[in-house]
Every structure is written in C-alpha cells, then in structure tokens.
N, C-alpha and C positions, 0 to 999 in steps of 0.2 A: 146782392148776395156775395159774401166773401168766397174766394176761390179756395179749393182744398190745397194742401201743401203740394208742391211739385211732384213729390214722390208718389202721390196718390192720383195724379192726373193722368188720364189716358186719352189718346187721340184716335178717333175712328179711322180705320184703314179699309176694312172690308165690311160690306153690308150683308144682311142675311141671305140675299139672293146669291151673291158671289161665294159665300161660304158653302151654301147648299150645292151649287154647281161644282165647286172644287171637290166636295165630298163624293159626289156622284162620279166625277171624272177619276178621282183617285181610286175609289173602290172598284170601278169597272176596269181600270187599267190593270190593277193588281189581279183581278179575277181573270182577265184575258191572258195575262202572262202566265198565271198558274195553270190554266187549262190548255194553253197553246204550247208551252215549252215541252211538255211530254210528247207531243206529236212531232215537234221540230227535232227533238233529240230522242227519237223513239228507241234507239239502241243503248241509251245511257242506263246504267244500273238503277238510277233513282226514278226513271220515267214511269214504270208500271206502278210503283208505290204512290207517286203523286197523282196519277190518273185514278187510282182506286179511292183516293180521298173524295173524289167527285162522283163516285159510282161506276167507274170504268171508262173506257175510251169513248164509247157511244154517248153515255150520259154527259161526260165531260165536254163532248162536242156540242151538245144541246146547251149546256151551261155557258159555254164559250159564246154562243150566239145571243143568249140572253144578256150577257155582259156587253156585247157589241151594241145591242139596242139601247142599253142604259147609257153607254158612252155617246151614241148618236143623239139620243134625246137631250143629254146635257149640253152637247155641242150646239144643237139647233136652238135650245133655250137661250144659250149665251149669245149666239149670233142675232137672234130675234130681239133680245134686249138691247144689244148694241145698236141695231137699226132703229129701234124705238127712241133711244136716247139721242141718236144722231139726227133723225129726220122729224121726229115729233117734238122732242124737248129742245132740239137745236143746241145740244151740248157740244163744246169744242173738242171732239174726240180725235180729229185727224191731225192735230198739231198742238204743240204746247207741252207743258210739264206733266200733265195728267194723261197724255196720249201714249198708246202703245205703238204708234208708228215710229220706226227708226228715224232718228234725226242726227244732224251733224254733231250735236253735243254728245251723242252716244259714242261716236268714233273718238272724239276728244277725250271722253272719260275712260274709254278702253285704253288708250295710249297712256293716260295719266295713271291708270291702275297698274299697268305693267311697270311703269317707272317706279311707282310706290313699292311694288313687290321686290324690286331690286335695290331699293334704297336710294333712288335717284330723284325723288320728288315727294310732295305731300299726297295724302289720300284724296281722291276726287270728292267733290262736294255733291254727292248724289241727290237727285230730286225724287219725285214720287215713284218712278220706275227706273231701274238700272238697265244697263245694256244686256246683261245676262237674263234678266227677267223678261225682256222683250224677245230675246232669242227663244226662251222656253215657250213663251206665248205663241209665237208664230210657228213653232215646231208642231204644235197641235194641229194647225191648219193643213200643213203639207202631210202630216201623219194621217189625218182623216182622209185626205184625198188619195194617198198612195196605199196605206194599209187598209183603210175602209173600202176603197174602190176595188182593190184586188180581193178583199174578203167577200164582198157581195158577188163578185164573179164566181168564186168558189162555192158560195151558198146557193146561187141560182144559175148553175151552168147551162141548163137548157135555154133559159131566157137569153143569156149573153151569146151563146153559140148560134143563135138565129142571125146575128149580124157579124160575128167574129169567127175566125177559123178555130178549130179545136185546139191548135197549138197555143192559142192565147191563154188557155187555162193552165198550161205548163208554166208559161211566163208568170201568170198571176200567182201561182203557187210559190214560185221562187221569190218573186218580189214581196209577197205577203210575209213569208218567213224571215227573209233577210232584213227587211225594213223593220219588222216587229222586233227582231233581235237587237237591231241598232237602237231602237227607241227604248227598249228595256234596259240595255246597257247604259245608255245616257241617263235615264231617269234614276236608276239605282246607284249611280256614281256621281255624276256632275250635278244633277238637280238636287239630290240628297245632300251633297256637300254644301252647295251654295245656300240651300234653304235651312239646313239643320246642323251639319257637322262642322261648320266653321267654329273656331275656338270661342268666339263671342256668342254663339248660339247653341253649341253642344250641351246636352244631347238632343234637344228638340226646341224648335221655335213654334209656339202655339198661336201665333198671330192669325193664321188662316182659320183657326177654330174659334178663337175668342173674338176676332174682328177688330181688336184695338192693340195699340202699342203704347208703352209708357212714354211720357214726354221726354224723359232722359234718353231713352233708346232712340227716339225719333231725332233728337238733337245730335246724337252721336253718330248714328248710322246714315241719316239723310239730312245733313246740315243745310243743303240747298233748299230742300222742301221746308224745313223748319223756319229758316230765315224768310223764305217767300211767304209762308202763311202768316208770320208775324208782321211782315211789311204790308200784306194785303188785309191785315186785321181779320183773318179768317180762322185763326187758331182756336179762339174761344168757341166758335160755332161748331167746331169738330171735337170739342172736349166732351168726353163721356166718362161715366163712372168706371172704375177699375173692374175687370171681370171677377165674378165670384169665384171662390175656391172650387166650387163644383164645376164651373165651366172650364177653368184651367185644368182641373183633373180630367175632365172629359177630353180635352185636347191632348193631354199627355198620354192618356190610354189609347185613344183612337190613332193619334199620330205615331205613338210608339209601336202599336201593332202593325201599322202600315210600313214603318221604317224597317222593323224586324223582318216582315214578310219580304220586302224588297231586297234586303241584304241576303237573306237565305236563298232567294231565287237567283241572285247574282252569283253566289257561291256555287250553286248547282250549274249555272251556265259555264263558269270557269272550269269546273270539273269535267263537263262534257266536252268543252273545246280543247282542253289541254290533255285529255286522256287519250 
C-alpha cells in the first residue's frame, strides 16, 4: 500500500488511556484551583464572587473534595497501568528513550538547551521525552504526596488526630495551601508555556487531545526520536491517519478553555499577592 504524502502522515504519541487520564487530571486540577483559591485568599475582592460560582463557600468545599477524588482516581489509574506494563508486559519503562526516569542524557540536553538559548550551540536532539516533561511528570507524584496527604488530613481531622497532635492540622493547612499555590503558579506559567505558548506551538498544541503529531513536527521537535524510529524501522508501525477536523476542533476548544481558565486564575493570584 503506498504511503500518504509526508504532510498527511501522523505519528501516534498518546493512546486513548493517556489522553483520558490527562483530561481527568487537567479538569480536576483546574477545579481544585478554582474552588481552593477563594479560601486561600479569602480577603481578596474576587474571592466571594468566585465562591458563588460554585454555590458558596460550603458547596465549593464539597466540589473541591469531588475534584480531589477525580484527581486521585486518575493518579491511581495511571500508576496501576504503569505497574501492569512494567511487571506483566515487561516493557522497558525504567530506562531508555521512552522512560520517564531521569537519565544522564537529560542533564546533557539541559546544558545544551541553555547553550542554545544564548546562541552558543545547536538545539538538543530531543527524544521521546524532554527533561522538562519528566520534571512535570514527577511533580505530580510529590504533589499528590504533599498536597494530597495534607488535604486528607484536613478532610478527616478526627481520624488523623488519633495518632497525631492537634498542631499537625495547622501544619497541614499551611502546607496544603502553600504547596497548592506553588503548583498552580507553576502549571499556569511554566507548564503552559512549555506545552502551548512557545512560538512554535502558540496558541495551543492539540497533541494531548488528538494523540498524534505530524511527521514534520516530530522530525523538527524531536529529531533524536525520529532518527531512532527510522533506524529501528518502527516509524511505519506508529503511523496513523491525521486527526479529523472535529477532533482537532475538540482539542482546540477544550484546551483553549483550560488555558483561559488557568491564565485567569493566575491573574487573580497575582492581584491577591501584589495587593
């Protein structure tokens, strides 16, 4: 069967499971931020209005917990799938180009990237995952441990104070709010820029919604992966049809709403911090 012209060829990057988990994680994170920030900045002029969008402070607290369960569920589903792929399917997830485990090449590519920024060298030949994508990935794990752990302490204080002193709840409240604020600030700036606001991706990159990237984009953005797939003769097996206009539009709408929400929340954070 003849291959389609290169401009029509797409390479699969994310499967349905990964896209669904990302959608759940994205939605729950935005929901947690929107319902939690009014409590963190209770004296800000915008806080009461934002709480009223969710039915008031008490209802917003309930919605906050629902979003927390959605995030926990998506996290557990992802970890479960990783364990299945690792121990049942014996996939090489702990090392190699398709691994999320930090490796020496990530340090090397970081240095090369800095040199490229200042015009002192070529752009790194990134493979399947870049160093900043790995940082984002592992940030979810320590965020779940710190923010999630402190959040459950505040949700079930009677249970935790059976083994911890009451002062631990004050610490949990402080840790929960400050770490959540740090996470929101990072996601709404660094993550948004790396994923969508870079000049070559602005205003939005729909790959996490469509699941595939064009062959030209793969060759340009991740030449290390492209050359490796060609050398291993695996490029053809990953070739898929280009996403339909409807799927691209879906990604643009959903992604655009998420980006807009995040930027608005970040502006509100800045207003509260600087006022």
